[in-house]
N, C-alpha and C positions, 0 to 999 in steps of 0.2 A: 614641494613632492621631494621623496625620496628615490634613488634610483631604481631601488628595488619595486617600487611601485609601479615606476616608467616598463621596465623588465617584465614585470607581469605582466602588464597591460598589451605590449608588445608580443608576449607570450603568445594571449588571449588570440591576438588577430592571425597567428599563426597557424594556433590548432585546429583539430580537425577534428570533431566529436559524432560520434556516430549512434543514434538513440533505436535499440530494438525493440519493438513491443509489437505482441499480436494485431490489436484493430491500429486500424487509423483513426480513430476518435473516440470518444471519454464512453468506457463502457465499464468502468468501475474506479477505485481507487490507482491500483495499477500504472493503466493508460491516463488518470488523471494525472499521475505525478507525472509521468513520460513526458505528455503533450506538453502540460505547465514547462516543465523544465527545460524544455526544445525552444519555447516562446522564450525564456527568460536568458535562455544561453545567445541566443539569437540576438536580442536586443543589446548585450553584454557584449557583442562585438563579434561571436564566436562563428564559424562555419559550421553550419548542422547538418548532416545528414539521415534525412528518419527514416528508416526501416517498418514496412507494417507488412500485414498481410492480406487484410482485406479495407474498403472503406467502408461509407465513406470516409473523406479524407476532412479533422475537424477546422476549422474557419480557422483555428490557431494559428494551425503551420503555413498559412496563406505569410509568409514574409521570406525576405530578399535572401537574410543571410538562411533559410533552412532551405534544401531541395526533398523531396519526397518519393524513395522509392517503394511504390504499394506491387507486392509480389501475385496479387490476385490468389490468393490458395485460400479455403474455403474452411472454415474451424471445422476440429471433428466434431463438435457437439451436432456439426450440420450437417455432415455426411449420411444418407441413409444406409449403407451398407456399415454395419458394426463392424465386420471385418477390416475394411479400408480404412476404418474411423482409428482401429483400435492398431493397425500397422503404422496409421499414419502419426498416431502420437506417440505410436514408441520411439518412430523414426523417419523421419522427411527427409529422402535421400533427396526430392526436389527442392525443398527450402534451404538446404546446404548448399546444391547446385547454385542457386538464385544467388545468393549471400557472398560464396565464394567470387558470384561473376562482378557484385558491385564492390566489393571491399579493394578487387585485386588491382594494384597500381598506387593504391591509397599511400599517402608519406608514413613513413614505418617510425622515423623520429617526431612524428607532429599528431598521429590520428591515437586515440581512446575511442573502442569501441563499447556501448555503455548498457547491458541488455537489463531492459524491464519485464514484460512478460514474456513468456517463450513455452507454453504449455499448452496453449490452447490450439498454433497452428505451427509455427516454429517446430517445436518439437526438441531433445540435445542433441541432436544433431548440428546443430548453428552455433554449439557452445565453443568448440574448441577448433572452427573456421577461423579466427584472427590468430589464435596462435601458430594454428600453420600458414597464413601468411604474414608474419614478422609483427603482427600489431597487440599492442598489450590490450585487453577488456576487461571490465569490472561487473560484477550483476548485483542489483540491488536485489534486494531478502523482500519485497511486498509479501511474501509469504512464506512458506517452508520445506516448499518442492527441489529443492537442491540436496537433502537430505531425510525427509518423510514423503514417503508415499503418494500418501493423500492430501498432502498439502498441507495443510494446517495441524500436526502434532495435537491430531483431537480424536477421541474415541464416541464418534456420533451416534453409536449403540446406546453409549452410556451411559451420554451428555458431560463429558469429562474431559479436562487435557489430560493427555497422555504422560506417561511418564515413563516409556519405554524408551529402549535403545532402537534406531529405526534398520530397519533389514534386518534384525534379531530373529534368532527362532521365533519367542515371543510375539514379535511384531507381526513377521511373515502369517502366521494363526490366528492372530488377531481380528473381529469380524467387526472392523474401525471404519469402514467407509462409511463418504454420507449418502452414498446409492447402494452397489450391489457387491457380492461375495467376487463376481466378474469383474467390476471395476475395479477391484480391492486386488485382482489379478494380473490386469494389464498394468496397472499401475507398478507393481514390484518386477516385472517387467522392464517396464518403461528406466525402471530407477539404473538396473545395473550399465544400460549405455549413458545414464546421466555423470553415472558415481566414475565410469571410462571414461566420459568428456572432459571433465573438471582434471581428473587425473593428467591427459594427455596435454592439459592447457597448462598445466602446473603452474609453477612462481610467475607466468607473464596472465594469470587470469586474478581479479581480488577480487573480494566481497564487503559489499555494501551494506548495512542496516539501517533500515530506518527510522530506529527510535534504539535508544541506549536497552529497554524494556526486550526485544526481538534480539537484541543481539544476546542477552543475560540469558532467553530461550535456548538461539541456535549453537552459543557456545559448545566445543568441545565434542560436534559434532563435524567439523569443517576439520582438514587437515589445515595443521599448522603451514604450509607451505605457503597458503594465502594470503596477502596481505590482507588486514581485516580494518573498517571504514565506519564509522558511522557519520550518518550527516541525515537531519532530519526531515521532511519532506515538506514542500512547498506551501504554506498556506493563503489563498489568492483575497484578502480578506481587506478592501480599504477601510483607514482608519477612521471612525465615526463615533459621536459620545457617545454610548455606553446607553444600552437599553436598559427603559425603566419595567425594571424585572419583577416589581412590587406592585406592578399596576397590572398584570398578567395575570391568568388564573392557569394555562394551560401547562402541564409539564407533558415536553415534547421527545418525540424517538424519530430518529433520521437513518436509516439504513434498509438493510435488505429482511425480507419477513420471511426469518429463516428460525429454526428454535436453538441453536447454540447463537444466537444472539439475543438469545435473551427474553424475547416478546411475550412467550404463555405468561413467562415469569409477571413482567411487567402488566399485561392484561388481569393476569388473578390478583393482585395487592391491587390494582388501580381500583375493581371492583369491587373488595375485600373494605378500602379505605373510603370508598367515594371520593374519587380524585377525578377531577380531568386530565385525560393522558391524548394527546391528536399523535399517531401513528402515521409517517412518512416514506414511505417506500411499499413496492413492488414484492411480489415470490409468494412462495407455496401457503404460506399460513393467513396471506393477506382475507381470502372469504372467511377464514374460522373467528380471526379476528373480531372481521368487518362483521359477524353475523354476533359478537355480544353485546352488541348496543353500546348505549350511553352506560356511563360518562367516558365509553372508548368511543372514536371518532379517527376512524383509516379516510387517509385523504388521495391513498396510492403513490404510486411514483412522479415527482416535481423535477423540473430542472431546476437550475441554481438560482433563479429568481422566484419558483415555488419554493425553495429552500429558504430562503433569505426569508422570506413575507412568512412560512413558518415559526424560522427562529424569532422573530420581530413577534411575535405573540407571545413568546416561551417567557415561562418565570424558572423553570430548568430545563435542561436538558440530561436526559435518562441513556446511562450507556451499557446496560444489563450485561452483555456479550459473558457468555459461557467458557470460548475459549482464546488463547494467546493473541489474540489481535495486535496484529503489527505496528497500524498507525493510528488507524481509529481518526482521525483527520478530523470530522464533524464535532470532535469535542473540542478539540484547539479553534475551529469556528468560530461558535459558540461562548470560548472563555474569550474569543480577543471580540466578543459583541458585548463581554461585560454580563454572558447567561454562566449564572454556577452550574457545574456539573457533577451527576451523582452516577458517580462509572468502578462498574466492575473490578478490582483486586487481578482478574487475571488479563488485563491489557495492558496497552501501552501508556494511554491516556491516563492511566491512576498514576506516573512520572509527573505530570503534572500540574494533580489536584490535592492540596495539601490540605487535610478531612479537618472541617473546619472551618476552615478560612474562606476556599475559594467552589468549594463542594462537599462533596461529600466520596466515603471509598467506603464499601462494600463486597464482602467476599462474595464470587458470585454464587448463584441462587439464593442467598439469604433472604426471605421472604420481609421475615422481622425487622431484619439492620434496613433492606431498601423502604419496607413502608416508616421503620422512625427517624430516615431520611428525609423523605417527603414529605411528614406531618411537621417538620422542625422548619422546610422552607414554605412550610405552609402560613408561617408567624411573616410578615410584611415587613417589618425592623430586621429580621434576619435575611431576608430574600434580596433586601438592598443592599445591607453588609456585603454580604457575598457576592453578588451581583459585581459592587466596586471593586471588591478586593479582586475578583475573574480580571476584567478589564485589567486593572493597573500591572497584574504579575504578568498579563499577557504580553502588556505593550514595552514590559520594562526590560524583557528577550524576546520578540519579536519570531515565528517564525513565517517571515515572510518571502517572495517569492526573490528580492535584491538579496537578502542574507542567504536564501538557498543555494544561487547559483554562485558567490562569493566563493559558500564553501565547496562545492561542485568545483570551481575552475581548481581552487588548493589542490583537490584532490589527484584532477586529472593532470596537473604539473609534475605534482610527486610523485606519481604514475611512474610518470614519463622518464622524469631525471634517471627515476633508480633504473626501470627498463635501460637504458639510455648506458648506466654503467652497468650490469651485466649481461647485457645486449649491445657490445661496443660497434659491432659491423652492421649494427641497423640504423648509428647517425651518418 
């Protein structure tokens, strides 16, 4: 083995990685990536500190190389006083002080602080803490909150992706929030300290996109002084023989039951085409979709084992989101199992689907195109061919935890090397 390999391994053991994420358990894509990364990094020999605001703490974080710091702070959505919730969402001084207390004294030349989810409890108050203490940091863009007030870069009122410049006059006056105009106003106010915090961090703060698609969407909205990286999120799937999709009948949706996820469109198409579709997930539209009856079946939120069971019965996965999804991990999980994916062009998984080969790509909201894609997969030979292609393509360039960790460590080492050069007193 080369000296470069041993130097990299040695630096991994020296490195101290701090992961910051609102929950200490998996409650969505961002926390799933943070916790999976923490475990993978620890198993690679890195020293990991995981800072969260609330429990329970995931079992995956129980590792000798992981130290969990739970700040015991409530999410803004769990506060009964709306004024308190708004104030803490805009600037949580308690979170800032507690993070400063934890990070103080960490070795400047071998520590990287990696922010994952920070909008529910931490607030923008924590984003400039590392730079004030002489530590480089990086933020993963699991959403667009760093630039866009509503976080989705999506006009919920019109059910279409946004095309406005964030925080421009048209943006400020747009009725685009998923909740109310008051929520939009609070988010606009929060955006001001967010911009200020990343400006204060300056070049010490890097930005990581979780997909090439998300990087294209956000490009132009992030100041050039921040270094940019792209590292795909990990897919924790064991390689097994591909699923015999031609023997299955069900088309499957996995995700939150909301309008921007395209569930109404999929349910409408399923009824018109009389095709069985299983919806896996909870959310505000669960009751409405469930009430439609056969050929639609809703099984609600499922744990990892429940999702795995649903996918084993899938002929194809349908991913019809109408917003600019940054990751879409379930689409990659399906491809890894040999399941064709029907995916909206407005999402990150579209980068991994070759139209007509391992699935189909269609324009968001286009019922005719989605119906045509489903009908083509009703043919057993087509389903079998696409399933095998999905499996072979994924495992030719797998998005495994090991690959993810290897690329993350390269990014961290790159950040530290650059920081040592620009901040010589930190070494």
